[in-house]
N, C-alpha and C positions, 0 to 999 in steps of 0.2 A: 504494500500500500504506500502511495506517495505521501510525503509530508507536505501539507499546505499551510501557509500562514500569511497574515497580513502585516505589512509594514506601514506605519503611520508617519506622515511628515506634514509640515505646515503648508496650508493652502495659499491662495492669492492674498488673503487677508490674514492677519496674525491670529484672529479668533477662529479661523477655519482650519480644518484638518482634512487631508486627503489620504488615501490609502492605495496600496498596490498589492496584488496577490503574488506571492512567491511560492514555487513548488520545488521541493528537493528531489532531484533525480535519484531514484533508488539505486541505480548501478554506479554512478559516479560520485554521488554525495554532494554535487554542486546544486545550489539553490538559485533559481532563475525567475525573474519577473515574467509574468504571463502577458502575452500580446495576442490579439485576435488574428494577426497575420504579420508577415515580414514587413509589409508596407506600413502597417500600423507602428511597428518598431521604428522604421525609417522616419516617419512623420513625427513621431514623438521626440526622437533624438535631434532632428533637424530644427525643431522649434526653440531649442534652448538658447541659441545665440541671440535671437531677437528678444526673447523674454527677459534675458539677464545680461543684456549687452554692456551696460555701464559697469557692472560687477566684473564681467569677463575682461573688459578692457583694462581695468586696474590690475586685475590678477595677472594678465598677460605681461605687463611691464615688470611686476615683481617676480614672476616665475622665470622670466628670461635671466635675471641675475642669479636666482637660486640654482638653475641648471648650469650656468656658466661656472659658478663657484664649486658646485658639487662634483663636476666631471672634468675639471681642467687638469687634474693630475691622474686620472684613471687610465686613459688610453691616449695614444697619439692620433688625433683626429686629422691632422694636417694632410691635405691631399686625398682624404678618404671620403667615400660617399655615405650619406646618412639619410634615411627616410624616417620622418616623424609621423606617427599614426594617430589620428584624431587630434590634430595639432591646433584646432581652433584658429586663433588669430596669428599664431606662429611664434610665440615667445621662445619656445624650445628650439625652433628652427634657427632663429636669429642667434641664440646662444651657441649652438654648435657651429654656425658659420663663423662666429667670433673666435672659436677655438680652431679654425682652419679647415673645417669640413665643407665639402660640397653638399649642402643640405637642402631638402625640400620636404614639405608636409602634405598630407591629405586629410580631408575632413568632409563630413556630410554637408556642413554649412560653414564654409570659411569666410563668409561675408564678402562684401564688394571690394574690388580693387586690392585684393590681397596678393602681394608680390611673393609671399613666402609659402603659401598653402594652396594647393589645388583642390578642386572638388573631387571627392572619391570615397569609395566604400572599402573599409579595410577587410571586408570579407571577400572582396573581389578586386585586388590591387591592380592598377592599370599599367604596371611596369613588367618587363620581361624577366625571365628566370635569371638568377645570379647577377642582379643589377647593383646591389648595395653591399658595402662592407659592414654597415651598422644599421640597426633599426631601433627606434625608441618609442615608448608609449607610457602614458600615465592613465590610460583609459581602458584597461583590461576589464574593469567592472562595467563597462558599457558594451561589451561584446555580446552579440546575440547567439552566435554559434561558435563555441570556443575551439573545437577541433578544426573547423574550417578556417578560422582566423589564424591559428597557429600554423596550419599547412601553408597558408598564403605568405606569412612572414618567412617561414622556412624556405619557400620557393624563391623569393626575391633576394635572399641573402646569398652571398658567395660561400663557397666551401670554407668552413671555419668561421663564418661571419658571426657577429655579436648582436644579440638582442637585449636591450636594457629595458626593464619593466619596473615602473613604480606603481604601487597601489596601496590604498588606505585600508586598514583593518577596522572598518567602521560599519555601522548599520546603514543599509542603503537609503538614499534620499529620493528626491523627486525624479531623477533621471537615471540612476544606477540600474543596471540590468542583472548583474551577478552579485550575490551576497558574498562579500569578501571578508566578513568577520572571521571566518575560519579559512585560512589559506590552504590547509592540507589537501582537500580534494582537488582544488584548482592546480596546485603544484604537481600533483600526481599526473594530471593530464599534460601539463607543460613538459614533464620529463619524458613523455613519449616522443617529443619532437626535438628537444634541446637538452644539452648537458648543463646543469647548474654549476657555474664556476664561482659564484658569490651570491650570498643571501644575507643581507644586512638590514638592521632597523633603520628607519628614516622618519623624519618629521618635517612636514611642510607647514610653515606659518606665514600666511598672507592676510590682507584685509578681507579676502574672500572667505577665509576660514582656516582653521588649523586642524591637521590630522596626523596621526602616526600610523605607520605601516611598514612595508618592506621595499627594498630595492633589490632586484635580481639582475645579475649579469649571466646571460644564457648564451651558450655557443651552439651553433648549428651542428647537428650530428652528421 
């Protein structure tokens, strides 16, 4: 029997509350928000930028600096290719560019006149096989189909390529799709596609919010 539960979060007004139904997959143990269809998922995720634009704009500036400082001594990015997945306005893309990478992002809704992020779905990445030395995301909790997403990242990375993943170990909010409070079942699926070379705690503190979680460095098998 599948485990089903509701997650409550604030609505449009502070006095309001909304809820989403999550169901835990019996086989994998991963809990996922329920959508009527894949199109419903795409529509829901795409609306976030417009609804929270001012918050995301401020976060984008702060997050650029966080990423630059966090990864400036981890790898030699100079001359390497980097794909940032679900990159919104491109703060992380600009950060990796400043570290010397040839970086680009994809997002369902990158906004207008975005020089750093292309429109794209990370379940169906528009680049050919073996295109990138690195990939990065902090949006694994927004993935609809985890196996498909990981297959796509694995596909576009070169042999031995590195996938950097940041995720919060928190209760899902208005737009999260996977429940990442418990990392273990998600990590088990990740290990089918990548070797975990580092798994460290991380905290992000911005005006948009503060969360604690993990940062994974994964290598393509």
